[in-house]
FINULO-30904 format. One line per 5 residues: their letters; for each residue x negated, y, z of N, C-alpha, C, O. Coordinates in nm, 2 decimals, decimal comma. Example, Ala and Ser with C-alpha at 12.3 -4.5 7.8 and 13.67 -1.06 7.14 Angstrom:
% residues 2
AS> -1,32/-0,57/0,78/-1,23/-0,45/0,78/-1,32/-0,33/0,78/-1,42/-0,33/0,85 | -1,28/-0,22/0,71/-1,37/-0,11/0,71/-1,29/0,00/0,79/-1,34/0,11/0,80
END
This chain:
% residues 232
MSSEI> -1,75/-0,43/1,93/-1,72/-0,31/2,00/-1,80/-0,30/2,12/-1,83/-0,40/2,19 | -1,85/-0,18/2,15/-1,94/-0,16/2,26/-1,86/-0,17/2,39/-1,73/-0,19/2,39 | -1,92/-0,15/2,51/-1,86/-0,18/2,64/-1,74/-0,08/2,66/-1,74/0,03/2,60 | -1,65/-0,13/2,74/-1,52/-0,06/2,76/-1,55/0,07/2,83/-1,64/0,09/2,91 | -1,47/0,17/2,79/-1,49/0,30/2,85/-1,36/0,35/2,92/-1,26/0,29/2,89
TINPD> -1,37/0,45/3,00/-1,25/0,51/3,06/-1,26/0,66/3,03/-1,36/0,71/2,99 | -1,15/0,72/3,04/-1,14/0,86/3,00/-1,09/0,94/3,12/-1,00/0,91/3,19 | -1,16/1,05/3,14/-1,11/1,16/3,23/-1,02/1,25/3,15/-1,07/1,32/3,06 | -0,89/1,25/3,18/-0,80/1,33/3,10/-0,84/1,48/3,09/-0,81/1,55/2,99 | -0,91/1,53/3,19/-0,95/1,67/3,19/-1,06/1,69/3,08/-1,08/1,81/3,05
DVQIE> -1,12/1,59/3,03/-1,22/1,60/2,93/-1,16/1,61/2,79/-1,23/1,64/2,69 | -1,03/1,58/2,77/-0,96/1,58/2,64/-0,94/1,72/2,60/-0,88/1,80/2,67 | -0,99/1,76/2,48/-0,98/1,89/2,43/-0,85/1,92/2,36/-0,83/1,90/2,24 | -0,75/1,96/2,44/-0,61/1,98/2,39/-0,55/2,09/2,47/-0,58/2,11/2,58 | -0,46/2,16/2,40/-0,39/2,28/2,46/-0,33/2,24/2,60/-0,29/2,13/2,62
TGWKT> -0,34/2,33/2,70/-0,31/2,30/2,84/-0,17/2,25/2,86/-0,16/2,15/2,94 | -0,08/2,30/2,79/0,06/2,25/2,81/0,08/2,11/2,77/0,14/2,03/2,83 | 0,01/2,07/2,66/0,02/1,94/2,61/-0,06/1,85/2,70/-0,02/1,73/2,73 | -0,17/1,90/2,75/-0,25/1,81/2,85/-0,17/1,78/2,97/-0,18/1,67/3,02 | -0,10/1,87/3,02/-0,01/1,85/3,14/0,10/1,75/3,10/0,13/1,66/3,18
ALYDE> 0,16/1,77/2,99/0,28/1,69/2,95/0,24/1,55/2,92/0,31/1,45/2,95 | 0,12/1,53/2,87/0,07/1,39/2,82/-0,04/1,34/2,91/-0,10/1,24/2,87 | -0,06/1,39/3,03/-0,17/1,36/3,12/-0,18/1,21/3,14/-0,28/1,15/3,13 | -0,06/1,14/3,16/-0,06/1,00/3,19/-0,11/0,92/3,07/-0,17/0,81/3,09 | -0,08/0,97/2,95/-0,12/0,89/2,83/-0,27/0,88/2,82/-0,32/0,78/2,78
FTKPY> -0,33/0,99/2,86/-0,48/0,99/2,85/-0,55/0,90/2,94/-0,67/0,86/2,92 | -0,48/0,85/3,04/-0,54/0,76/3,14/-0,51/0,61/3,11/-0,56/0,52/3,17 | -0,43/0,59/3,00/-0,40/0,45/2,97/-0,50/0,38/2,89/-0,58/0,44/2,82 | -0,51/0,25/2,90/-0,61/0,17/2,83/-0,61/0,19/2,68/-0,72/0,19/2,62 | -0,49/0,20/2,62/-0,49/0,21/2,48/-0,56/0,34/2,43/-0,62/0,34/2,32
FARIK> -0,55/0,45/2,51/-0,62/0,57/2,47/-0,77/0,56/2,48/-0,84/0,61/2,39 | -0,82/0,49/2,58/-0,96/0,46/2,59/-1,01/0,38/2,47/-1,12/0,40/2,42 | -0,92/0,28/2,43/-0,96/0,20/2,31/-0,97/0,28/2,19/-1,06/0,26/2,11 | -0,88/0,38/2,17/-0,88/0,47/2,05/-1,02/0,54/2,05/-1,09/0,55/1,95 | -1,05/0,60/2,17/-1,18/0,67/2,18/-1,30/0,58/2,15/-1,39/0,62/2,08
QILID> -1,29/0,46/2,20/-1,40/0,37/2,17/-1,42/0,33/2,02/-1,53/0,33/1,97 | -1,30/0,31/1,96/-1,31/0,29/1,81/-1,37/0,40/1,74/-1,45/0,38/1,64 | -1,33/0,52/1,77/-1,39/0,64/1,71/-1,54/0,65/1,73/-1,61/0,69/1,64 | -1,58/0,62/1,86/-1,72/0,63/1,89/-1,80/0,52/1,81/-1,90/0,55/1,75 | -1,74/0,40/1,80/-1,81/0,29/1,72/-1,82/0,33/1,58/-1,92/0,30/1,51
AKDAH> -1,71/0,39/1,52/-1,72/0,43/1,38/-1,83/0,54/1,36/-1,90/0,53/1,26 | -1,84/0,63/1,45/-1,95/0,73/1,44/-2,08/0,67/1,44/-2,17/0,70/1,37 | -2,10/0,57/1,54/-2,23/0,50/1,55/-2,26/0,42/1,43/-2,38/0,41/1,39 | -2,16/0,37/1,36/-2,18/0,29/1,24/-2,18/0,38/1,11/-2,19/0,33/1,00 | -2,18/0,51/1,13/-2,18/0,61/1,02/-2,06/0,58/0,92/-2,07/0,60/0,80
IPIYP> -1,94/0,55/0,98/-1,82/0,53/0,90/-1,74/0,67/0,91/-1,71/0,71/1,02 | -1,72/0,73/0,79/-1,65/0,86/0,80/-1,51/0,85/0,84/-1,43/0,76/0,79 | -1,47/0,93/0,94/-1,33/0,93/0,99/-1,28/1,07/0,97/-1,35/1,17/0,99 | -1,15/1,08/0,93/-1,09/1,21/0,91/-0,97/1,22/0,99/-0,90/1,12/1,02 | -0,93/1,35/1,04/-1,01/1,47/1,02/-1,13/1,48/1,11/-1,15/1,39/1,19
PGKLI> -1,21/1,58/1,09/-1,32/1,59/1,19/-1,28/1,60/1,33/-1,17/1,64/1,36 | -1,36/1,56/1,42/-1,33/1,54/1,56/-1,26/1,67/1,62/-1,16/1,65/1,70 | -1,31/1,78/1,58/-1,25/1,91/1,64/-1,11/1,94/1,59/-1,04/2,02/1,65 | -1,07/1,86/1,49/-0,93/1,89/1,43/-0,83/1,78/1,46/-0,72/1,78/1,42 | -0,88/1,67/1,53/-0,79/1,56/1,56/-0,66/1,61/1,63/-0,55/1,56/1,60
FNAFN> -0,67/1,70/1,72/-0,56/1,75/1,80/-0,52/1,89/1,75/-0,46/1,97/1,82 | -0,55/1,92/1,62/-0,52/2,06/1,57/-0,37/2,09/1,58/-0,33/2,20/1,61 | -0,28/1,99/1,55/-0,14/2,02/1,56/-0,10/2,07/1,69/-0,01/2,16/1,71 | -0,16/2,01/1,80/-0,12/2,04/1,93/-0,18/2,18/1,98/-0,12/2,25/2,05 | -0,30/2,21/1,93/-0,37/2,33/1,96/-0,31/2,45/1,89/-0,30/2,56/1,94
RTPYD> -0,26/2,43/1,77/-0,20/2,54/1,69/-0,05/2,56/1,74/0,00/2,67/1,73 | 0,01/2,46/1,79/0,15/2,47/1,84/0,16/2,42/1,98/0,18/2,31/2,01 | 0,14/2,51/2,08/0,14/2,48/2,22/0,28/2,41/2,26/0,38/2,43/2,19 | 0,27/2,33/2,36/0,38/2,25/2,40/0,51/2,33/2,42/0,62/2,29/2,37 | 0,50/2,45/2,49/0,62/2,52/2,52/0,67/2,61/2,41/0,77/2,68/2,42
RVRVV> 0,60/2,60/2,29/0,64/2,68/2,18/0,70/2,60/2,06/0,73/2,65/1,96 | 0,70/2,47/2,08/0,75/2,38/1,97/0,90/2,41/1,95/0,98/2,42/2,04 | 0,94/2,43/1,82/1,08/2,46/1,79/1,12/2,36/1,68/1,24/2,31/1,68 | 1,03/2,32/1,59/1,06/2,22/1,49/0,95/2,12/1,48/0,83/2,15/1,51 | 0,99/1,99/1,46/0,89/1,89/1,44/0,90/1,83/1,30/1,01/1,78/1,27
ILGQD> 0,79/1,83/1,23/0,79/1,76/1,10/0,69/1,64/1,11/0,57/1,66/1,13 | 0,75/1,52/1,09/0,67/1,40/1,12/0,61/1,35/0,99/0,68/1,32/0,89 | 0,48/1,33/0,98/0,41/1,26/0,87/0,36/1,13/0,92/0,38/1,09/1,04 | 0,30/1,05/0,83/0,26/0,92/0,87/0,11/0,90/0,90/0,07/0,84/1,00 | 0,03/0,96/0,81/-0,11/0,93/0,81/-0,19/1,05/0,76/-0,14/1,12/0,67
PYHQP> -0,31/1,08/0,82/-0,39/1,19/0,76/-0,43/1,15/0,62/-0,44/1,04/0,58 | -0,46/1,25/0,54/-0,52/1,23/0,41/-0,66/1,17/0,43/-0,73/1,20/0,53 | -0,70/1,08/0,34/-0,81/0,99/0,36/-0,93/1,02/0,27/-1,02/0,94/0,26 | -0,93/1,13/0,20/-1,04/1,17/0,11/-1,11/1,29/0,17/-1,05/1,37/0,25 | -1,24/1,31/0,14/-1,32/1,41/0,21/-1,26/1,55/0,19/-1,21/1,59/0,08
GQAMG> -1,25/1,63/0,29/-1,21/1,77/0,29/-1,06/1,79/0,29/-1,02/1,91/0,29 | -0,98/1,68/0,29/-0,84/1,70/0,29/-0,77/1,71/0,42/-0,69/1,81/0,45 | -0,80/1,62/0,51/-0,73/1,62/0,64/-0,77/1,73/0,73/-0,89/1,77/0,74 | -0,67/1,80/0,80/-0,70/1,91/0,89/-0,62/1,90/1,01/-0,61/2,00/1,09 | -0,56/1,78/1,04/-0,49/1,76/1,17/-0,35/1,81/1,17/-0,29/1,82/1,28
LSFSV> -0,29/1,85/1,06/-0,16/1,90/1,04/-0,09/1,82/0,93/-0,14/1,81/0,82 | 0,02/1,76/0,96/0,09/1,67/0,86/0,12/1,75/0,74/0,17/1,86/0,74 | 0,10/1,69/0,62/0,13/1,74/0,49/0,04/1,86/0,45/0,05/1,91/0,34 | -0,05/1,91/0,54/-0,13/2,03/0,51/-0,27/1,99/0,47/-0,33/1,89/0,51 | -0,32/2,07/0,38/-0,46/2,06/0,34/-0,53/2,20/0,34/-0,46/2,30/0,33
PQGVR> -0,66/2,21/0,36/-0,72/2,34/0,37/-0,71/2,42/0,24/-0,70/2,36/0,13 | -0,73/2,55/0,25/-0,73/2,63/0,12/-0,85/2,58/0,04/-0,95/2,55/0,09 | -0,82/2,58/-0,09/-0,93/2,54/-0,19/-0,92/2,39/-0,22/-0,98/2,34/-0,32 | -0,83/2,31/-0,15/-0,81/2,17/-0,18/-0,69/2,16/-0,26/-0,59/2,23/-0,24 | -0,69/2,07/-0,36/-0,57/2,05/-0,45/-0,45/2,02/-0,37/-0,46/1,93/-0,28
IPPSL> -0,34/2,08/-0,40/-0,21/2,06/-0,33/-0,16/1,92/-0,36/-0,14/1,88/-0,47 | -0,14/1,83/-0,26/-0,10/1,70/-0,28/0,05/1,69/-0,34/0,12/1,79/-0,32 | 0,08/1,58/-0,40/0,21/1,57/-0,47/0,33/1,59/-0,37/0,43/1,66/-0,40 | 0,32/1,53/-0,25/0,43/1,55/-0,16/0,45/1,69/-0,12/0,57/1,74/-0,11 | 0,34/1,77/-0,10/0,35/1,91/-0,06/0,41/1,99/-0,18/0,48/2,09/-0,16
QNIYK> 0,37/1,95/-0,30/0,43/2,02/-0,42/0,58/2,01/-0,42/0,65/2,11/-0,45 | 0,63/1,89/-0,38/0,78/1,88/-0,38/0,84/1,95/-0,26/0,95/2,00/-0,27 | 0,77/1,96/-0,15/0,81/2,04/-0,04/0,82/2,19/-0,08/0,92/2,25/-0,05 | 0,72/2,23/-0,15/0,73/2,37/-0,20/0,85/2,39/-0,30/0,91/2,50/-0,30 | 0,87/2,29/-0,38/0,98/2,30/-0,48/1,12/2,32/-0,40/1,20/2,39/-0,44
ELARS> 1,13/2,24/-0,29/1,25/2,25/-0,22/1,27/2,38/-0,15/1,37/2,44/-0,14 | 1,15/2,43/-0,10/1,16/2,57/-0,04/1,19/2,67/-0,14/1,27/2,76/-0,11 | 1,14/2,66/-0,26/1,17/2,76/-0,37/1,32/2,75/-0,41/1,38/2,85/-0,44 | 1,37/2,63/-0,40/1,51/2,61/-0,44/1,61/2,67/-0,33/1,71/2,72/-0,36 | 1,57/2,65/-0,20/1,67/2,68/-0,10/1,64/2,81/-0,02/1,74/2,86/0,04
IPGFT> 1,52/2,86/-0,02/1,49/2,98/0,07/1,48/3,10/-0,03/1,39/3,10/-0,11 | 1,57/3,19/-0,02/1,56/3,31/-0,10/1,43/3,38/-0,10/1,38/3,41/0,01 | 1,37/3,41/-0,21/1,25/3,49/-0,22/1,12/3,40/-0,20/1,01/3,46/-0,21 | 1,14/3,27/-0,17/1,02/3,19/-0,15/0,94/3,18/-0,28/1,00/3,14/-0,38 | 0,81/3,21/-0,27/0,72/3,19/-0,39/0,63/3,08/-0,36/0,56/3,07/-0,26
IPNHG> 0,62/2,99/-0,45/0,53/2,87/-0,43/0,38/2,92/-0,42/0,33/2,99/-0,52 | 0,31/2,89/-0,31/0,18/2,94/-0,29/0,07/2,86/-0,38/0,11/2,75/-0,43 | -0,05/2,91/-0,38/-0,15/2,84/-0,46/-0,24/2,76/-0,37/-0,35/2,73/-0,41 | -0,20/2,74/-0,25/-0,28/2,66/-0,15/-0,19/2,57/-0,07/-0,06/2,59/-0,07 | -0,24/2,48/0,01/-0,16/2,39/0,09/-0,19/2,40/0,24/-0,16/2,30/0,31
DLSAW> -0,24/2,51/0,29/-0,26/2,53/0,43/-0,14/2,57/0,50/-0,09/2,69/0,48 | -0,08/2,49/0,58/0,04/2,51/0,65/0,02/2,57/0,79/0,11/2,56/0,88 | -0,10/2,61/0,82/-0,13/2,66/0,96/-0,03/2,77/1,01/0,01/2,78/1,12 | 0,02/2,85/0,91/0,11/2,96/0,95/0,24/2,90/1,00/0,31/2,96/1,09 | 0,28/2,78/0,95/0,40/2,72/1,01/0,38/2,68/1,15/0,46/2,70/1,24
ADQGV> 0,26/2,61/1,17/0,23/2,56/1,31/0,22/2,68/1,41/0,26/2,66/1,52 | 0,18/2,79/1,37/0,17/2,91/1,46/0,30/2,97/1,49/0,31/3,04/1,59 | 0,41/2,93/1,42/0,54/2,97/1,45/0,62/2,87/1,53/0,74/2,89/1,55 | 0,56/2,76/1,57/0,63/2,66/1,65/0,67/2,54/1,57/0,76/2,46/1,62 | 0,62/2,51/1,45/0,65/2,39/1,38/0,53/2,29/1,40/0,42/2,31/1,36
LLLNA> 0,57/2,19/1,48/0,47/2,09/1,51/0,45/1,99/1,39/0,55/1,92/1,36 | 0,34/2,00/1,33/0,31/1,92/1,21/0,24/1,79/1,26/0,12/1,78/1,26 | 0,32/1,69/1,30/0,27/1,58/1,37/0,26/1,45/1,28/0,35/1,41/1,22 | 0,14/1,40/1,26/0,12/1,27/1,20/0,13/1,16/1,30/0,09/1,17/1,42 | 0,19/1,05/1,26/0,21/0,93/1,35/0,07/0,87/1,39/0,05/0,83/1,51
SLTVE> -0,02/0,88/1,30/-0,16/0,84/1,33/-0,25/0,97/1,32/-0,23/1,04/1,22 | -0,34/0,99/1,41/-0,41/1,11/1,41/-0,55/1,10/1,34/-0,61/1,21/1,32 | -0,59/0,98/1,31/-0,72/0,97/1,24/-0,70/0,86/1,13/-0,60/0,78/1,13 | -0,80/0,85/1,04/-0,80/0,75/0,93/-0,94/0,74/0,88/-1,02/0,83/0,89 | -0,98/0,62/0,83/-1,11/0,59/0,78/-1,11/0,64/0,63/-1,01/0,62/0,56
RGKAG> -1,22/0,69/0,59/-1,23/0,74/0,46/-1,19/0,64/0,35/-1,24/0,52/0,35 | -1,10/0,68/0,26/-1,06/0,59/0,15/-0,97/0,48/0,19/-0,94/0,39/0,10 | -0,93/0,47/0,31/-0,85/0,35/0,36/-0,72/0,40/0,42/-0,71/0,42/0,55 | -0,62/0,43/0,34/-0,49/0,48/0,40/-0,44/0,38/0,50/-0,44/0,26/0,47 | -0,39/0,43/0,61/-0,33/0,35/0,71/-0,43/0,27/0,80/-0,39/0,18/0,88
SHSRI> -0,55/0,29/0,78/-0,66/0,21/0,85/-0,65/0,23/1,00/-0,70/0,14/1,07 | -0,60/0,33/1,05/-0,59/0,35/1,20/-0,45/0,35/1,25/-0,42/0,40/1,36 | -0,36/0,29/1,17/-0,22/0,29/1,21/-0,19/0,20/1,32/-0,08/0,20/1,38 | -0,28/0,11/1,35/-0,26/0,01/1,45/-0,36/0,01/1,57/-0,38/-0,09/1,64 | -0,44/0,12/1,58/-0,54/0,12/1,68/-0,49/0,18/1,81/-0,56/0,19/1,91
GWQLF> -0,36/0,23/1,81/-0,31/0,29/1,93/-0,25/0,42/1,91/-0,18/0,47/2,00 | -0,27/0,49/1,80/-0,22/0,63/1,79/-0,07/0,63/1,79/-0,02/0,73/1,84 | 0,00/0,53/1,74/0,14/0,54/1,74/0,20/0,53/1,88/0,31/0,58/1,91 | 0,13/0,46/1,97/0,17/0,46/2,11/0,17/0,60/2,16/0,25/0,65/2,24 | 0,06/0,67/2,12/0,04/0,81/2,17/0,15/0,90/2,11/0,21/0,98/2,18
TNAVI> 0,16/0,90/1,98/0,26/0,99/1,91/0,40/0,96/1,94/0,49/1,05/1,95 | 0,43/0,83/1,97/0,57/0,80/2,01/0,59/0,86/2,15/0,70/0,91/2,18 | 0,49/0,86/2,23/0,50/0,92/2,37/0,52/1,07/2,35/0,59/1,13/2,43 | 0,46/1,13/2,25/0,48/1,28/2,22/0,62/1,31/2,19/0,68/1,40/2,25 | 0,68/1,22/2,10/0,82/1,24/2,06/0,91/1,22/2,18/1,01/1,30/2,20
EQLSR> 0,89/1,12/2,26/0,97/1,09/2,37/0,97/1,20/2,48/1,07/1,24/2,54 | 0,85/1,25/2,50/0,83/1,36/2,59/0,91/1,48/2,55/0,98/1,55/2,63 | 0,89/1,52/2,42/0,97/1,64/2,37/1,12/1,61/2,38/1,19/1,70/2,42 | 1,16/1,49/2,35/1,30/1,46/2,36/1,36/1,47/2,50/1,47/1,52/2,52 | 1,28/1,42/2,59/1,32/1,41/2,73/1,32/1,55/2,80/1,41/1,59/2,87
ERSDL> 1,21/1,62/2,78/1,19/1,74/2,86/1,23/1,87/2,79/1,24/1,97/2,86 | 1,25/1,87/2,66/1,29/1,99/2,59/1,43/1,97/2,54/1,49/1,86/2,55 | 1,49/2,08/2,48/1,63/2,07/2,43/1,63/2,15/2,30/1,56/2,25/2,28 | 1,73/2,12/2,22/1,76/2,20/2,09/1,64/2,20/2,00/1,63/2,30/1,92 | 1,55/2,10/2,00/1,45/2,10/1,90/1,51/2,04/1,77/1,60/1,97/1,76
IFMLW> 1,44/2,08/1,66/1,48/2,03/1,52/1,38/1,93/1,47/1,26/1,97/1,45 | 1,42/1,81/1,45/1,33/1,71/1,40/1,36/1,68/1,26/1,47/1,65/1,22 | 1,26/1,69/1,17/1,27/1,66/1,03/1,20/1,53/1,01/1,08/1,51/1,02 | 1,28/1,43/0,97/1,23/1,29/0,95/1,25/1,25/0,80/1,37/1,24/0,76 | 1,14/1,24/0,73/1,15/1,21/0,59/1,09/1,07/0,56/0,98/1,04/0,59
GNFAK> 1,18/0,99/0,50/1,13/0,86/0,46/1,17/0,76/0,57/1,19/0,79/0,68 | 1,16/0,63/0,53/1,20/0,52/0,62/1,11/0,52/0,75/1,16/0,49/0,86 | 0,98/0,54/0,73/0,89/0,53/0,84/0,93/0,64/0,95/0,94/0,60/1,07 | 0,95/0,76/0,90/0,99/0,87/1,00/1,13/0,84/1,06/1,15/0,87/1,18 | 1,22/0,79/0,98/1,35/0,77/1,03/1,36/0,66/1,15/1,45/0,67/1,23
EKIRL> 1,26/0,58/1,15/1,25/0,48/1,25/1,23/0,55/1,39/1,26/0,48/1,49 | 1,18/0,67/1,39/1,16/0,74/1,52/1,29/0,80/1,58/1,28/0,85/1,69 | 1,40/0,78/1,51/1,53/0,83/1,56/1,55/0,77/1,70/1,61/0,83/1,79 | 1,51/0,65/1,72/1,54/0,58/1,84/1,47/0,64/1,96/1,50/0,62/2,08 | 1,37/0,73/1,93/1,29/0,80/2,04/1,35/0,93/2,08/1,31/0,99/2,17
IDADK> 1,45/0,97/2,00/1,51/1,11/2,02/1,65/1,11/2,07/1,73/1,03/2,02 | 1,68/1,19/2,17/1,81/1,20/2,22/1,89/1,29/2,13/1,88/1,41/2,13 | 1,98/1,23/2,05/2,06/1,30/1,95/2,16/1,40/2,01/2,21/1,49/1,95 | 2,19/1,38/2,14/2,28/1,47/2,21/2,22/1,60/2,25/2,29/1,70/2,28 | 2,08/1,60/2,25/2,01/1,72/2,30/1,94/1,79/2,18/1,90/1,91/2,19
HYILT> 1,92/1,72/2,07/1,84/1,78/1,96/1,91/1,76/1,83/2,00/1,69/1,81 | 1,85/1,83/1,73/1,90/1,83/1,59/1,81/1,73/1,51/1,69/1,75/1,51 | 1,86/1,64/1,44/1,79/1,54/1,36/1,83/1,55/1,22/1,94/1,52/1,18 | 1,73/1,59/1,13/1,76/1,61/0,99/1,68/1,50/0,92/1,56/1,48/0,94 | 1,75/1,42/0,84/1,68/1,31/0,77/1,69/1,32/0,62/1,79/1,38/0,57
SVHPS> 1,59/1,27/0,55/1,59/1,27/0,40/1,50/1,16/0,35/1,42/1,10/0,43 | 1,50/1,14/0,22/1,40/1,05/0,16/1,26/1,13/0,17/1,26/1,25/0,20 | 1,16/1,06/0,15/1,02/1,12/0,16/1,00/1,21/0,04/1,05/1,19/-0,06 | 0,93/1,32/0,06/0,90/1,41/-0,05/0,81/1,36/-0,15/0,79/1,42/-0,26 | 0,74/1,25/-0,13/0,65/1,19/-0,23/0,73/1,17/-0,36/0,84/1,12/-0,36
PLAGN> 0,66/1,20/-0,48/0,72/1,16/-0,61/0,75/1,02/-0,62/0,84/0,98/-0,70 | 0,68/0,93/-0,55/0,70/0,79/-0,56/0,84/0,75/-0,50/0,89/0,64/-0,53 | 0,90/0,84/-0,42/1,04/0,82/-0,37/1,15/0,88/-0,46/1,26/0,88/-0,42 | 1,11/0,92/-0,58/1,21/0,98/-0,66/1,22/1,13/-0,63/1,14/1,19/-0,56 | 1,33/1,19/-0,67/1,35/1,33/-0,65/1,46/1,36/-0,54/1,51/1,46/-0,54
GFIGC> 1,48/1,25/-0,46/1,59/1,27/-0,36/1,56/1,37/-0,25/1,65/1,42/-0,19 | 1,43/1,41/-0,23/1,40/1,51/-0,13/1,45/1,65/-0,18/1,50/1,73/-0,09 | 1,44/1,68/-0,31/1,49/1,81/-0,36/1,64/1,82/-0,34/1,71/1,74/-0,39 | 1,68/1,91/-0,26/1,82/1,93/-0,23/1,86/1,90/-0,09/1,97/1,92/-0,05 | 1,76/1,86/-0,01/1,79/1,83/0,13/1,82/1,95/0,22/1,90/1,94/0,32
SHFLS> 1,77/2,06/0,18/1,80/2,19/0,25/1,76/2,19/0,39/1,81/2,27/0,47 | 1,66/2,11/0,43/1,61/2,11/0,57/1,56/2,24/0,62/1,58/2,28/0,73 | 1,49/2,31/0,53/1,42/2,43/0,58/1,53/2,54/0,60/1,52/2,62/0,69 | 1,63/2,55/0,51/1,74/2,64/0,53/1,82/2,60/0,65/1,86/2,69/0,73 | 1,85/2,48/0,67/1,93/2,43/0,78/1,86/2,47/0,91/1,92/2,51/1,01
ANQIL> 1,73/2,44/0,92/1,65/2,47/1,04/1,66/2,62/1,08/1,69/2,66/1,19 | 1,65/2,71/0,98/1,66/2,85/1,01/1,80/2,89/1,05/1,82/2,98/1,13 | 1,90/2,83/0,99/2,04/2,86/1,03/2,07/2,82/1,17/2,13/2,89/1,25 | 2,01/2,70/1,21/2,02/2,66/1,35/1,95/2,75/1,45/2,01/2,79/1,55 | 1,83/2,80/1,41/1,76/2,89/1,50/1,83/3,02/1,51/1,84/3,08/1,62
EARGE> 1,88/3,07/1,40/1,94/3,20/1,40/2,08/3,20/1,48/2,11/3,29/1,54 | 2,14/3,08/1,47/2,27/3,07/1,54/2,25/3,07/1,69/2,34/3,10/1,77 | 2,12/3,04/1,74/2,09/3,04/1,88/2,03/3,17/1,92/1,98/3,19/2,03 | 2,02/3,27/1,82/1,96/3,40/1,85/1,81/3,40/1,84/1,75/3,49/1,89 | 1,75/3,30/1,78/1,61/3,29/1,77/1,56/3,34/1,63/1,64/3,34/1,53
APINW> 1,44/3,38/1,62/1,39/3,42/1,49/1,37/3,30/1,40/1,33/3,19/1,45 | 1,41/3,31/1,27/1,39/3,20/1,18/1,24/3,17/1,16/1,16/3,26/1,18 | 1,21/3,06/1,10/1,07/3,03/1,06/1,05/3,11/0,93/1,13/3,10/0,83 | 0,94/3,18/0,92/0,90/3,24/0,79/0,82/3,13/0,71/0,70/3,11/0,74 | 0,89/3,06/0,62/0,83/2,95/0,55/0,72/2,99/0,45/0,64/2,91/0,40
QI> 0,73/3,12/0,41/0,63/3,17/0,31/0,49/3,17/0,37/0,47/3,22/0,47 | 0,40/3,11/0,29/0,26/3,12/0,34/0,17/3,17/0,22/0,05/3,18/0,24
END
């Protein structure tokens, strides 16, 4: 690894509200290490996904003060053209991954009028306040989980803790054992926590029937807020 670097938080390209909320994280050594690893990978011509401009896409599409729902994923997709910085989401024109296919099946089962789309771009959810957060924000091509221990989880844990501490009445959807481990970061007295098995077909069909999307809208409407339009 090349010489140690430091980061000026003001140089981090992220939505202003998030920059303020996470300012201290950007000054910590682990974050400088993440940046150094990404620089070294670029210098070594190692493909990293998503592209640099999309690493903080979830935060830029869903400003800090507009977060209403958090859907936690584990790792970006690791094949070319798939990762777009939003958990479970792929750009239009990319084959819909199996986990997202099951998410769509649950939506069609539980949300009246929902029609399964022919694409996997969930940007419309993000624009309505659904933070599509992966625990790791980057990955090396073809190597699932390759960046799970470089420091990203320190950062995204801080994101969850910040939201738990400073916001109230958020809806956290935690799917699978990995996501459920994050319950310890969330104040259950202030927020709604919905848990389920992972939507991956490898986890069986337990996700179908969880009714998380319907429950989230019922919670929002009970508070006098507009429901999420899950149709994309």
